[in-house]
N, C-alpha and C positions, 0 to 999 in steps of 0.2 A: 503494499501499499505505499502509496505516495505522499510525504509529509508536505502539506502545503505552507507556507511562510504567511504569518499571521498578517493581518490587515490593520485590525483593530488594536493597535497598541495605545498605550499612554499618550504619547506625542500625537499621534493620528488623532485621537478624540478630544485632547484639548485644542487643536486645530480646526476640528470639526465643528466644536462650539464656539469657536471665536467667528468662523467664517460665517457660521449659523446667525451670530448676532449682528455683524457688519450687513448682509443681503437683507435679514428681517427689518434692519432701519431703512435700508434703501427702496426695498419693495414698498414698506408701510408709508414712507413718504411719497414714493412714487403714485401710490394710489391714491394719497388725500390730499395732495399740494394742489391738483388741479379743481378740486371742491373748495379748498382753502382759498386760492386764488380768485374763484367766480363768486363763491358765497360772503367769504370775508372781507375779502380787497376789491370786490365788486370789477374784477377783470375778465376779458373775454375769453374765449375759447383758444383763438391765436396766443394771446398771452400766457393762458396757462400751458400750453404748451412747449413755450419758450423753458419753463422751468424744469423740462427734462431735457431738453437740445443742449442749454449752456452748462448743464451736469455734464453730460456726455461729450461735450466739445472740449472741456479742460481735461477729462481724462483721454480723448484722442490725442490731444497736445502731447500729453505727457508720459501716455503710456508707452511710447517707441524706446525713450530714453530711460525706462525703469529695468530693463536686463542688465545693461551696462551699470547701473546704479546698484543693483540687487550684489552683482559681480565685486563692483570696490568698495562697497560697505559693509557688505553680508547680508543674505535674505531676513535672519532673524532680526537683526538690529533694525533694518528698514520696515520690517513688520511691525516691530514695536512702536517708532518714530511715527509710521501712518497711523496706526491706532490710537495714538494719542490725540493728534490732531483732527484725526476725523471723529472723536469723540467732543472734543472742544468745538467742532464745528455743529453737532448734534446740539448740544447745549444750548447754542446761539439761535436756533429757531424760535425760543421763547422769547427772546429780547428784540429781535429782528422783526418790524412788522411793514416798513415801507418796502414797494414792490420791487424798486430799484436794488435796496439793500441783499432783498432777499435771492434777487438774481447773482449778485455779485458773492453770496454765501453760499449758494448752488455752484457755482463757478471754484469756488476754494475748495468745497469738499469732495468736487469731481477730482481735483488733483491727488487727494489723499486716498479715495475710493481706487484708483487706479493702483496707486503705489502697494496699498493693502491687498487688494486681491490678485495681482499679480505676484506678489510675494506668497503669500499662500497657496496659491495654484502650483507654485514651482516647489515651495517646500513640501506639498501635498506627494508631488511628482516623487520627488528623492524619498518619502518616508514610506512608499508604499514598494512591495516587491516587483521587480521587472516583470519578472513571469506572469504577474498579477495584475499590471497595470491597468490594462482594461477595467475589471472588477474593482480594483483600489479607487481609482479617479472617480470610477462610478459612483461606488460609495461615499466620496468624497463630496460629489457634486449634489448628494442628495442632501446635503445641509442647506444650498441653494434652494433645491427642490422644497423642502420644509420651510424655510423663507417666504417663498412666494405664496403659499398659505397663511402662515402665521403672520407675517407681516401685515397684508391687506386685511386677513380675517380681523386681527387684533385693532389696528387702525381705523379701520370703518366701523366696528363696534362701539370704540371710544368716542368719535366724534358723533356718533348717532346717539349716545347715553350722556356724553360728558361735553369734552371741548375740546379745540384745538391747543389750547394750553397744557392740557391732562395728556393729550398725545405727545407732545413734545417732551413733557416731562418723562413719562412712560420709557421713550424711545432712547433718552438720555441715560435713564437707570440701567435699561437692558444693554447700551454700548460700553456703558463702565463694568459690567459683569463680563461681557465678551472679551473687553482689554485685558481684564484682570487674568482669565484664563490663559491666555497667551503668555503670560510669565512662565507657564508651565513649559513652553515648547524649548526642547533641547536645541544645540548648536548641534549641525548635521555636517559630517565631514565627507567630502566624494572622494573616493581612491583614485588616485593618479590624474586628479584635476590640473590642467594646465595651467601655467601662470597667467594672470590677469594682465593684460597690456593696459595702460593708462590712454595710449592712441583711442582716438574716436574713428569710426568708420561706417561704412553704410551697412555692415554685418551687425554692427551694435544698436541699430536702428530696428532691423527687421531681422526674422531668420528666413530665408529664401525658401528653404526645402517646407516650410509650414504656410506659405502664403495661399496655395492652392485650395486648401480647406479652410484657412480663414475666410477666403473669399465665401465658400458656402454658407459658413457661418454667419458672415455678414448677411448676406439675403435672409438667411432665417431671422436674425434678428431686426430687419427692416420689417418684415412680417410682423413679428411679436412685438413691436412699439405699439402697435394698434390696441393690443390687450394691456401693457403697460400703462401706457398714456391716456386712452381715452373710454375704456371699457366703463369704468365708473360713471362717466358723463352720458354714455351709449344707454347703460343701464337706468340709469336717471330719466333719461327722455322716453323710455318703454315702461318707465312705471317698475322697474324690478330693482332699484337700488338696494332695497332690503335682502334680495338674493347675491349682492354681487361680492360678498364675504364667504358666501359659500358654494360659489362659480371656483374662489381659490381654494376652498376646502376639497373639492371634488378633484379639480386639477392635481393637487398636490397628493391625494389620496392614491389615484391611479397609477403616479408616478412612482411612488414609495413601494407600492404593490408589485409592480413590475421590474423596478430597478435590479433586484437581485439575479433576473433571470436573464436581463438585458446586458449586465455586464458578464456573465458567464458565457453566453451565446458569442457576444464579443471576442471573447478571448480562445475559444473554441471552433466557433464556426468562420469568423471574419467579420468585418466592420458592415458590408453590404448586406448580410441577413439581419441588421438592426436598423441600418440607414433607410433602405427603400421602404420597409414596413413604417418607419418613422415619418418620412416626409408623405406618405399617403394619410397616414392618420391625422396629422398636424394640417394638409388640405382640407379634411373633412372636417375638421373642427372649425377652420375659419369660414365654409361654406355654410356650417348649420349657424354660426354666429351672425352672417350675413341676412338670414332669413328667420331668425327667431322672432317669435310673436307670444311665447308663453314661458313660465318659469320653469318647465319641465325641459322644453328644447333648451333653454339658456343653458341648465347644468349639462344636460348630454354634450351641448359643444366644448363645457370645460374638460369633459372626461376626454373627448377626443382631442383637443389640444394639448391634454396633460400628458397623455399618451405618446404624442409624438413628439413633443417638446422635451419629455424627460427621454426619448431615446436619444436624440438628435444631439442635444448641446454635447452631454457627457462624451459622447462619442466622438464629435467632431474635434472635440478638445484635446481627447486622448490620442487620436489619428496627428492631430499636429504635433505632439510632444514626442510620439513615436516616429516621426519623420525624421528627427536630427539626434545628434548624441546627448547623452546625459548631461554632460556639462552645460548644452546648450536650452536645457528646459525652460530657464527663466527667460532667455529671448524666444524662444517657441511659444510658453505662455504669452508675455508680453504681445506677439504677433497675433496671436488669435483674438485676444481682447482688445486689441486696437481697431482691430477689422470688425469684430462683433459691434465693439461702442460705436464705431463710424455707421455702421448699417443702421444701429438703434435711434442715432440721433437725426440721421437723415432721414429714415423711415417716421419718426416722432414729428418732424416739421412738416414733410411733403403729404403724410396722412393726414395733419392738422388741415392743410389747405385743402386736401379734398374734402374733409369732414365740412367746411364752411363753405364750399362751392356744390356740393353733391350729397351731402349729409352722411351720416355714420354708416349706413347700411353699404354704401359703396365704398368705404373705407376697408370693410372686410372682405368685399369682394374684390379689390384691388390687390390686397394680402393674399388672398388664395393664387391670385394670377401670378404674383411673385414665387410663391413654392412650387408653381407649375414650371416656373424656368428653371427654377433650381434642381426640380426632379431631372428635366431633360439634360442640364448643365452634368450633372451627375450620372447618368446614364452615358451619355457621351463617354466621358472621362473613364468610365468600366469597363465601355466597348474599346477606346483607345488602348488602355492600360493592358487588357488581352491579348490583342493585334502586335503590341511590342513583346510580351511574354512569348 
């Protein structure tokens, strides 16, 4: 009987909990700040969308440099520094009320978000056994999957039952706990790691071998921006805002139930066995959202989107890391998230324009068309790879 190296070690669990807190705050604010801008600050839908775009813009600007930064300063040290400033930014939401100040805060927090998430993803790749990387990184991404439901579910409940001030306090306390847990993560030594050069080149901005996979991820992020930025407003328009938090509950539940199987299939059979069904399920979820007219259909869409997204993102992230060497895991992670954030930011802005001109139903139709394009692109790349083989 083959002995499998463990994934759920103490450092891995600590990193899992830290990442959970970071993304819970991220998703919690993303799902409620558009409502905060509209209801509390009397802003338009377009301005509400800017709160997401400006956050991701800063992440996009900084992310390409984080791989080099992690090599020079150390992954663990940059994780701690990033968490400290991410926490400070979260606390500041309670005190900053002018919309212009809120945009500046979102930009600054996006900088630290990019550093924290790149460092966490890279450390996770170092912690999990190489032979179980598909399953290990899949489990790590479960922290993000949990945050998809915990963040919006708790945040929407708080603003419906209490106030936005209470929301900002709860998010700050949660982030404080997440930062404290990160202090338990030890330093990781990589055997035979080459010396880090202080010179800066194009290879320090992007991992070229990961670009193709990262581009597919950016297209999925473009489509997924419709969920993050506009689902709460769309649900409010349909009279289903009270079910928005349950949408994310269903979304996360199906991801968590299927995660152990998808990671195993990825490692044993290959990525195509996960990605192709994932694309199809994600496409179905977007199409269902575009025609939803009842609570049942709304939650059904959440199940399809959750199944697809839960299969696609960890698999694409794992593929990008596997495309290069172990010592370049930080650069591959940064490359993947740079393009992912770019797709999210562009999607948030473009889909906001579509919503203003054509309505939210067409936002989800366009998101579905984007997924069709990604499926065609992936199938073409598979065919090209088989010919080369």
